[in-house]
One Martini backbone bead per residue (centre of mass of N, CA, C, O) as a GRO file, in nm:
protein
  192
    1MET     BB    1   0.351   2.293   6.247
    2LYS     BB    2   0.491   2.158   6.002
    3LYS     BB    3   0.689   2.392   5.950
    4LEU     BB    4   0.827   2.384   6.228
    5LEU     BB    5   0.922   2.090   6.212
    6LEU     BB    6   1.085   2.115   5.949
    7SER     BB    7   1.274   2.339   6.051
    8THR     BB    8   1.396   2.176   6.288
    9VAL     BB    9   1.509   1.943   6.120
   10LEU     BB   10   1.691   2.113   5.931
   11SER     BB   11   1.863   2.236   6.156
   12ALA     BB   12   1.974   1.968   6.266
   13VAL     BB   13   2.105   1.872   6.003
   14THR     BB   14   2.295   2.114   5.967
   15MET     BB   15   2.453   2.076   6.239
   16LEU     BB   16   2.538   1.763   6.155
   17SER     BB   17   2.683   1.840   5.919
   18PRO     BB   18   2.998   1.803   5.762
   19THR     BB   19   2.951   2.112   5.626
   20ALA     BB   20   2.990   2.288   5.837
   21VAL     BB   21   3.139   2.575   5.962
   22ASP     BB   22   3.449   2.447   5.990
   23ALA     BB   23   3.487   2.444   5.708
   24ALA     BB   24   3.785   2.487   5.493
   25ASP     BB   25   3.986   2.682   5.284
   26TYR     BB   26   4.316   2.635   5.135
   27VAL     BB   27   4.635   2.779   5.076
   28ILE     BB   28   4.935   2.716   4.976
   29ASP     BB   29   5.242   2.844   5.117
   30THR     BB   30   5.464   2.957   4.874
   31LYS     BB   31   5.533   3.258   4.913
   32GLY     BB   32   5.655   3.197   5.219
   33ALA     BB   33   5.799   2.919   5.222
   34HIS     BB   34   5.579   2.686   5.376
   35ALA     BB   35   5.657   2.478   5.137
   36PHE     BB   36   5.721   2.130   5.017
   37VAL     BB   37   5.885   1.942   4.744
   38ASN     BB   38   6.041   1.639   4.789
   39PHE     BB   39   6.338   1.433   4.716
   40LYS     BB   40   6.464   1.082   4.703
   41ILE     BB   41   6.758   0.892   4.598
   42LYS     BB   42   6.957   0.647   4.533
   43HIS     BB   43   7.318   0.628   4.502
   44LEU     BB   44   7.418   0.317   4.422
   45GLY     BB   45   7.355   0.251   4.742
   46TYR     BB   46   7.545   0.477   4.915
   47SER     BB   47   7.337   0.719   4.882
   48TRP     BB   48   7.169   1.035   4.883
   49LEU     BB   49   6.952   1.208   4.670
   50HIS     BB   50   6.859   1.544   4.687
   51GLY     BB   51   6.544   1.731   4.639
   52ARG     BB   52   6.336   1.971   4.448
   53PHE     BB   53   6.045   2.175   4.400
   54ASN     BB   54   6.012   2.521   4.356
   55THR     BB   55   5.735   2.487   4.182
   56PHE     BB   56   5.411   2.532   4.332
   57ASP     BB   57   5.062   2.437   4.395
   58GLY     BB   58   4.759   2.473   4.613
   59THR     BB   59   4.477   2.299   4.764
   60PHE     BB   60   4.255   2.279   5.059
   61SER     BB   61   4.042   2.093   5.272
   62TYR     BB   62   3.933   2.152   5.626
   63ASP     BB   63   3.793   1.956   5.912
   64ALA     BB   64   3.836   1.871   6.235
   65LYS     BB   65   3.536   1.734   6.267
   66ASN     BB   66   3.580   1.624   5.938
   67PRO     BB   67   3.855   1.499   5.796
   68ASP     BB   68   3.738   1.291   5.573
   69ALA     BB   69   3.641   1.555   5.387
   70SER     BB   70   3.896   1.605   5.269
   71LYS     BB   71   4.107   1.796   5.032
   72ILE     BB   72   4.351   1.773   4.749
   73MET     BB   73   4.561   1.999   4.540
   74VAL     BB   74   4.852   1.951   4.319
   75ASN     BB   75   5.100   2.152   4.145
   76ILE     BB   76   5.391   2.064   3.945
   77ASP     BB   77   5.691   2.204   3.835
   78THR     BB   78   5.930   2.017   3.671
   79THR     BB   79   6.131   2.253   3.583
   80SER     BB   80   6.204   2.307   3.911
   81LEU     BB   81   6.418   2.121   3.949
   82ASP     BB   82   6.640   2.066   4.251
   83SER     BB   83   6.986   1.928   4.327
   84ASN     BB   84   7.239   2.127   4.333
   85HIS     BB   85   7.300   2.049   4.006
   86ALA     BB   86   7.298   2.149   3.691
   87GLU     BB   87   7.368   1.893   3.521
   88ARG     BB   88   7.177   1.699   3.662
   89ASP     BB   89   6.917   1.861   3.614
   90LYS     BB   90   6.926   1.841   3.309
   91HIS     BB   91   6.899   1.532   3.304
   92LEU     BB   92   6.633   1.504   3.476
   93ARG     BB   93   6.468   1.690   3.261
   94GLY     BB   94   6.504   1.495   3.051
   95LYS     BB   95   6.431   1.209   2.861
   96ASP     BB   96   6.532   0.997   3.081
   97PHE     BB   97   6.305   1.128   3.269
   98LEU     BB   98   6.084   1.389   3.277
   99ASN     BB   99   6.043   1.545   3.017
  100VAL     BB  100   5.960   1.869   3.037
  101ASP     BB  101   5.883   1.948   2.744
  102LYS     BB  102   5.624   1.746   2.769
  103PHE     BB  103   5.621   1.727   3.115
  104SER     BB  104   5.564   2.012   3.315
  105THR     BB  105   5.344   1.844   3.489
  106ALA     BB  106   5.241   1.761   3.815
  107THR     BB  107   4.976   1.570   3.986
  108PHE     BB  108   4.745   1.596   4.272
  109LYS     BB  109   4.433   1.411   4.354
  110SER     BB  110   4.208   1.349   4.571
  111THR     BB  111   3.966   1.077   4.672
  112SER     BB  112   4.074   1.011   4.975
  113ILE     BB  113   4.031   1.050   5.340
  114LYS     BB  114   4.181   0.880   5.633
  115PHE     BB  115   4.146   0.898   5.970
  116SER     BB  116   4.271   0.747   6.273
  117ASP     BB  117   4.309   1.033   6.388
  118GLU     BB  118   4.357   1.373   6.450
  119ASP     BB  119   4.684   1.344   6.316
  120SER     BB  120   4.624   1.081   6.125
  121GLY     BB  121   4.666   0.924   5.789
  122ASN     BB  122   4.515   0.872   5.461
  123VAL     BB  123   4.598   0.927   5.116
  124THR     BB  124   4.405   0.920   4.818
  125GLY     BB  125   4.512   0.931   4.464
  126ASP     BB  126   4.594   1.112   4.171
  127PHE     BB  127   4.903   1.060   3.997
  128THR     BB  128   5.088   1.275   3.775
  129LEU     BB  129   5.362   1.146   3.569
  130HIS     BB  130   5.491   1.147   3.266
  131GLY     BB  131   5.177   1.096   3.161
  132VAL     BB  132   5.105   0.927   3.425
  133THR     BB  133   4.833   0.762   3.597
  134LYS     BB  134   4.810   0.698   3.951
  135THR     BB  135   4.725   0.528   4.233
  136ILE     BB  136   4.778   0.661   4.560
  137THR     BB  137   4.916   0.599   4.896
  138PHE     BB  138   4.952   0.803   5.199
  139GLU     BB  139   5.088   0.926   5.474
  140ILE     BB  140   4.969   1.149   5.735
  141ASP     BB  141   5.048   1.455   5.921
  142LYS     BB  142   4.966   1.665   6.166
  143VAL     BB  143   5.128   1.948   6.287
  144GLY     BB  144   4.916   2.203   6.285
  145GLU     BB  145   4.707   2.474   6.439
  146GLY     BB  146   4.630   2.832   6.382
  147LYS     BB  147   4.713   3.134   6.455
  148ASP     BB  148   4.858   3.411   6.319
  149PRO     BB  149   5.034   3.724   6.328
  150TRP     BB  150   4.827   3.835   6.068
  151GLY     BB  151   4.515   3.718   6.119
  152GLY     BB  152   4.527   3.427   6.056
  153TYR     BB  153   4.489   3.078   5.939
  154ARG     BB  154   4.653   2.759   6.010
  155VAL     BB  155   4.766   2.448   5.842
  156GLY     BB  156   4.960   2.141   5.884
  157PHE     BB  157   5.130   1.901   5.665
  158GLU     BB  158   5.259   1.557   5.622
  159GLY     BB  159   5.408   1.350   5.349
  160GLU     BB  160   5.495   1.011   5.230
  161THR     BB  161   5.638   0.841   4.936
  162SER     BB  162   5.681   0.564   4.709
  163LEU     BB  163   5.813   0.542   4.373
  164LYS     BB  164   5.799   0.374   4.076
  165LEU     BB  165   5.940   0.470   3.791
  166ALA     BB  166   5.825   0.257   3.582
  167ASP     BB  167   5.520   0.336   3.632
  168TYR     BB  168   5.609   0.629   3.468
  169GLY     BB  169   5.818   0.560   3.225
  170ILE     BB  170   6.092   0.540   3.400
  171ASP     BB  171   6.385   0.341   3.268
  172TYR     BB  172   6.641   0.432   3.371
  173ASN     BB  173   6.950   0.294   3.460
  174LEU     BB  174   7.049   0.310   3.819
  175GLY     BB  175   6.996   0.054   3.948
  176PRO     BB  176   6.866  -0.152   4.203
  177ALA     BB  177   6.868   0.097   4.428
  178SER     BB  178   6.705   0.308   4.195
  179THR     BB  179   6.371   0.247   4.144
  180HIS     BB  180   6.303   0.456   4.374
  181VAL     BB  181   6.111   0.740   4.491
  182ASP     BB  182   6.098   0.985   4.735
  183ILE     BB  183   5.809   1.169   4.843
  184GLY     BB  184   5.757   1.503   4.980
  185LEU     BB  185   5.489   1.668   5.168
  186PHE     BB  186   5.506   2.014   5.289
  187ILE     BB  187   5.235   2.188   5.446
  188GLU     BB  188   5.096   2.528   5.449
  189GLY     BB  189   4.785   2.669   5.523
  190ILE     BB  190   4.563   2.931   5.420
  191ARG     BB  191   4.287   3.064   5.513
  192GLN     BB  192   4.002   3.194   5.315
   0.00000   0.00000   0.00000
């Protein structure tokens, strides 16, 4: 009787556990170009300079029934910076900015995710850029999820944040309108 009772209690705990059956691991779909890491910064306060990082990868876990248990890890190859202008890209990759010869990778690893509803929330984590790690928080929105035409299952999210360049040891004077860069992460993950 005690074994039966213990078995019943353990089964009930397992069914209520946040790590139950629906939790899944995803790989960010960079091979199919269904994910982007973009940036923009004001140019002299008159317009926006847009760019992206062409090479990155990452993984995340997500459970729609317990979204606050989600996690994400992204690695960005800073040498892949692309602002659609070769000379400017050379300068941005150089010592005045990203210094990619010394700091060729930027990373983000979440430490907590809190959803305010089923489609939006905040992600907090450690972001390393230019050899400096800071804790950042940014809003995310779930774009959607479901089966794909190839027999897989996908879920997509987007989020943006603004970073103060000086916080990461990048102090090249671009003028008072250009002290912050906006970073956008737009991802589609393939369930593994």
